[in-house]
C-alpha positions in Angstrom: -19.0 92.0 -63.1 -21.2 89.4 -64.8 -24.4 89.2 -66.8 -26.9 86.4 -66.5 -27.9 84.3 -69.4 -30.9 82.0 -70.0 -29.4 78.5 -70.6 -32.4 76.3 -70.3 -36.2 76.6 -70.8 -39.1 74.3 -70.1 -42.9 74.4 -69.8 -45.8 72.2 -68.8 -49.5 72.4 -69.3 -52.3 70.0 -68.2 -53.7 67.7 -70.9 -57.3 68.7 -70.3 -58.4 71.2 -73.0 -61.3 73.5 -72.2 -62.8 75.2 -75.3 -65.0 78.2 -75.4 -67.9 76.0 -76.3 -67.3 73.9 -73.2 -67.6 77.1 -71.1 -70.9 77.9 -72.8 -72.3 74.9 -71.0 -71.4 76.3 -67.6 -72.3 80.0 -68.1 -74.0 82.4 -70.5 -71.3 82.9 -73.1 -70.2 81.8 -76.5 -67.1 81.2 -78.6 -67.7 84.4 -80.5 -68.2 86.5 -77.3 -64.9 85.2 -75.8 -62.8 85.5 -78.9 -64.1 89.0 -79.7 -63.1 90.3 -76.2 -59.9 88.3 -75.5 -58.7 86.4 -78.6 -58.8 83.1 -76.6 -60.1 79.9 -78.2 -59.2 77.4 -75.5 -57.2 76.9 -72.3 -55.9 74.1 -70.2 -57.5 73.4 -66.8 -56.4 70.8 -64.3 -59.0 68.1 -63.8 -59.9 66.9 -60.4 -57.9 63.8 -59.5 -55.1 64.4 -62.0 -52.7 65.3 -59.3 -51.4 68.5 -60.8 -50.8 71.4 -58.5 -49.0 74.7 -58.8 -45.9 73.2 -57.3 -45.9 69.9 -59.2 -46.5 71.7 -62.5 -43.6 74.0 -61.7 -41.4 70.9 -60.9 -42.3 69.4 -64.3 -41.3 72.6 -66.1 -38.2 72.9 -64.1 -37.0 69.4 -64.8 -37.1 70.1 -68.6 -35.3 73.5 -68.2 -32.5 71.9 -66.1 -32.0 69.1 -68.6 -31.9 71.5 -71.5 -29.4 73.7 -69.6 -27.1 70.8 -69.5 -26.4 71.0 -65.8 -27.1 68.8 -62.8 -29.9 69.7 -60.4 -27.3 70.2 -57.7 -25.7 72.9 -59.7 -28.8 75.1 -58.9 -27.8 77.7 -56.3 -31.1 79.4 -55.7 -34.8 79.0 -56.6 -37.3 81.8 -57.4 -40.9 80.8 -57.7 -43.5 83.3 -59.0 -47.2 82.5 -58.5 -50.5 83.9 -57.2 -51.9 80.4 -56.6 -49.7 78.6 -54.2 -50.7 75.1 -53.0 -50.8 76.4 -49.4 -51.3 79.8 -47.8 -47.7 79.2 -46.5 -45.1 78.0 -47.0 -44.8 78.9 -50.6 -44.0 76.5 -53.5 -40.3 77.5 -53.8 -39.4 75.1 -50.9 -41.7 72.4 -52.4 -39.6 72.5 -55.6 -36.4 72.3 -53.6 -37.7 69.2 -51.9 -39.3 67.6 -55.0 -36.2 68.0 -57.1 -34.0 66.8 -54.1 -31.8 69.8 -54.5 -29.4 70.5 -51.7 -30.5 73.1 -49.1 -30.3 76.1 -51.3 -32.4 79.3 -50.7 -35.9 79.6 -52.2 -38.1 82.6 -52.4 -41.7 83.2 -53.6 -42.8 86.2 -55.6 -46.4 87.4 -55.5 -46.6 89.8 -58.3 -49.2 88.0 -60.4 -48.9 88.7 -64.1 -45.6 90.4 -63.8 -44.2 87.8 -61.4 -41.9 86.1 -63.9 -40.4 89.4 -65.0 -39.8 90.3 -61.3 -38.3 86.8 -60.8 -35.9 87.2 -63.7 -34.8 90.5 -62.3 -34.1 89.0 -58.9 -32.2 86.1 -60.4 -30.3 88.4 -62.7 -29.1 90.7 -60.0 -28.1 87.8 -57.7 -25.9 86.5 -60.6 -24.6 89.9 -61.5 -23.3 90.5 -58.0 -21.5 87.1 -58.0 -23.7 85.7 -55.2 -25.0 82.8 -57.2 -24.0 81.1 -60.5 -27.2 79.2 -61.5 -30.7 80.3 -60.5 -33.9 78.4 -61.3 -36.9 80.8 -62.0 -40.4 79.3 -62.2 -43.8 80.8 -63.0 -46.7 78.4 -62.3 -50.4 78.9 -61.9 -53.5 76.8 -61.1 -56.4 79.2 -61.6 -59.2 76.8 -62.5 -59.9 75.6 -59.0 -60.6 79.2 -57.8 -62.7 80.7 -60.5 -66.4 81.6 -60.4 -67.6 79.4 -63.2 -71.1 80.9 -63.4 -72.5 83.7 -65.6 -71.7 86.1 -62.7 -68.0 85.5 -63.1 -67.7 85.0 -66.8 -65.9 88.3 -67.4 -62.9 86.9 -65.6 -63.2 83.1 -65.6 -63.1 82.7 -69.4 -59.7 84.3 -69.5 -57.6 82.2 -67.2 -55.8 78.9 -67.7 -53.4 76.6 -65.8 -49.7 75.8 -66.6 -46.1 76.4 -65.7 -42.8 77.6 -67.3 -39.3 77.7 -66.1 -35.9 79.1 -66.9 -32.4 78.4 -65.7 -30.2 81.5 -65.6 -26.4 81.2 -65.4 -23.4 83.4 -65.2 -22.2 85.0 -68.4 -18.8 86.7 -68.5 -19.5 88.5 -71.8 -21.5 91.5 -70.6 -22.7 92.2 -74.2 -24.8 89.0 -74.0 -27.5 87.7 -71.8 -29.9 89.9 -69.8 -28.9 93.5 -70.5 -31.3 95.1 -68.0 -34.6 94.8 -66.2 -37.1 97.5 -65.3 -39.7 97.2 -62.6 -42.6 99.5 -61.5 -45.7 99.5 -59.3 -48.7 101.7 -58.7 -50.6 100.5 -55.6 -53.4 103.1 -55.8 -55.0 100.8 -58.3 -54.6 97.6 -56.3 -58.4 96.9 -56.1 -59.0 97.2 -59.8 -57.7 93.6 -60.3 -57.9 91.7 -57.0 -58.9 88.7 -55.0 -59.8 90.0 -51.6 -60.2 86.9 -49.6 -58.9 85.1 -47.7 -56.8 87.9 -46.3 -55.8 88.9 -42.8 -56.4 92.6 -43.5 -60.1 92.4 -44.3 -61.8 90.1 -41.8 -60.8 87.3 -39.4 -60.4 84.1 -41.4 -62.6 82.3 -38.9 -65.4 84.7 -39.6 -65.2 84.2 -43.3 -65.3 80.4 -42.9 -68.1 80.4 -40.5 -70.3 82.7 -42.6 -70.5 80.2 -45.5 -72.1 82.9 -47.6 -72.7 81.8 -51.2 -73.1 85.4 -52.3 -69.7 86.4 -51.0 -67.6 87.2 -54.1 -64.5 88.2 -52.2 -62.9 84.8 -52.9 -63.1 85.2 -56.6 -61.1 87.4 -58.9 -62.5 90.9 -59.7 -61.3 92.9 -62.6 -62.3 96.3 -63.9 -61.6 95.2 -67.4 -61.7 98.5 -69.3 -59.6 100.3 -66.7 -57.0 97.6 -66.7 -56.9 97.5 -70.5 -56.3 101.3 -70.7 -53.5 101.2 -68.1 -51.9 98.1 -69.6 -51.4 99.6 -73.1 -49.8 102.7 -71.6 -47.5 100.9 -69.2 -46.5 98.2 -71.7 -45.4 100.9 -74.1 -43.6 102.9 -71.4 -41.6 100.0 -69.9 -40.6 98.6 -73.3 -39.3 102.0 -74.4 -37.5 102.4 -71.0 -35.6 99.2 -71.6 -34.7 100.0 -75.2 -33.5 103.5 -74.3 -31.5 102.1 -71.4 -29.5 100.0 -73.8 -29.3 102.5 -76.7 -31.7 100.4 -78.8 -34.6 101.3 -81.0 -37.9 99.6 -81.7 -36.6 98.3 -85.0 -33.8 96.5 -83.1 -36.4 94.1 -81.5 -36.2 90.6 -83.0 -38.8 89.1 -80.7 -41.3 90.7 -78.3 -42.9 88.4 -75.8 -45.7 90.2 -73.9 -47.5 88.7 -71.0 -50.5 86.9 -72.4 -53.2 88.8 -70.8 -55.4 89.6 -73.7 -54.7 89.3 -77.4 -56.1 92.8 -78.0 -53.5 94.3 -75.8 -50.7 92.6 -77.6 -52.1 93.6 -81.0 -52.4 97.2 -79.8 -48.7 97.3 -78.8 -47.7 95.6 -82.0 -49.5 98.2 -84.1 -48.2 101.1 -82.0 -44.6 99.9 -82.4 -45.2 98.9 -86.1 -43.8 95.4 -85.5 -44.3 92.6 -88.0 -46.0 89.4 -87.0 -42.6 87.5 -86.9 -41.4 90.0 -84.2 -44.2 89.2 -81.7 -45.1 85.9 -80.1 -48.6 85.1 -78.8 -50.1 81.9 -77.6 -53.0 83.1 -75.5 -55.3 81.7 -78.2 -54.6 78.1 -76.9 -53.6 78.6 -73.2 -55.5 81.7 -72.0 -53.9 83.9 -69.4 -51.7 81.8 -67.2 -50.5 84.8 -65.2 -46.9 84.3 -63.9 -46.6 81.3 -66.2 -47.5 83.0 -69.4 -44.2 84.6 -70.4 -42.0 81.5 -69.6 -44.5 79.3 -71.5 -44.4 81.6 -74.5 -40.7 82.1 -74.3 -40.1 78.4 -74.3 -42.5 77.8 -77.3 -40.9 80.6 -79.3 -37.4 79.1 -78.7 -38.6 75.6 -79.5 -40.1 76.8 -82.8 -36.8 78.4 -83.8 -38.1 81.9 -83.6 -35.4 83.0 -81.2 -31.7 82.6 -82.2 -28.3 83.6 -80.9 -27.7 87.3 -81.2 -31.4 88.2 -81.2 -32.7 91.1 -79.1 -35.6 89.7 -77.1 -37.9 91.8 -75.0 -40.2 90.5 -72.3 -42.9 92.8 -70.9 -45.7 92.3 -68.4 -48.4 94.3 -66.7 -50.9 93.1 -64.1 -52.5 93.3 -60.7 -51.0 95.6 -58.2 -50.6 97.4 -60.6 -47.1 96.1 -61.3 -45.3 96.0 -64.6 -41.8 95.5 -65.9 -39.6 94.6 -68.9 -36.5 92.5 -69.6 -34.1 93.3 -72.4 -32.1 90.2 -73.6 -29.3 89.7 -76.1 -29.8 86.0 -76.8 
């Protein structure tokens, strides 16, 4: 029996910085309005013509993670790619990464769990490794939101939140079962699926040909919809529950947490959880202020930055937690 251990981390964000003041030129909003509701000051958006896509950003993050892992690309046995914004309807970006990195014909899967996608991806990789099926698994979270947002006053409640970027982790076999990923915990509640949703294009609503032919400028089904207050209320409850579930499963207490990295959905949610658990600032890492919500990429970007800044050290208890569309949520308990 094995554990899995994160041996390499990397992230990539576009160069183009979009401030709240920049957004105020596109829609009725202000820096004060956005910061008060989300804590976000700026985000990165891919500029037209730059060449970045969800897949290429994932590749850039993956290259850094693999190099830091100290392994060769051909040591990767499996690829897990989490995103809600693939380059194509199908196939998914997992196979694009396999091709771009010129990795042998290993398996690649795509995970469509939005904000909790990376946590789900870590769980998949962890269990593949624990069963002995694979030794080294590449997990990527990458998103290109900016090309699909309603950048008018109508869509400001959602569009000001999201940013573009990618993060990646290499998980490898760890024979010492007291180290590495101790457990993962996953949940869903589909009755609330339409509280945070992009409805189109989808085969279950209308024929794609009908949607295309209508060319209706008032059709909002292509843009993200979010019932903000309802999502917030559910998020703070589920975050707390799934963190405690993970701690209890490993006979740990809140004061054993050395670093909590929550999905960067809204700074107010993270601050609520921090106050509830009575954690100090050095025990929680947030970077939503400069990147916005990068959905499946938010945790790997934050995890990479926290590690780069020396805020995660060997022997630390690290907790990852996410909540998002679906609803889906989950946690990962790690002994670094």
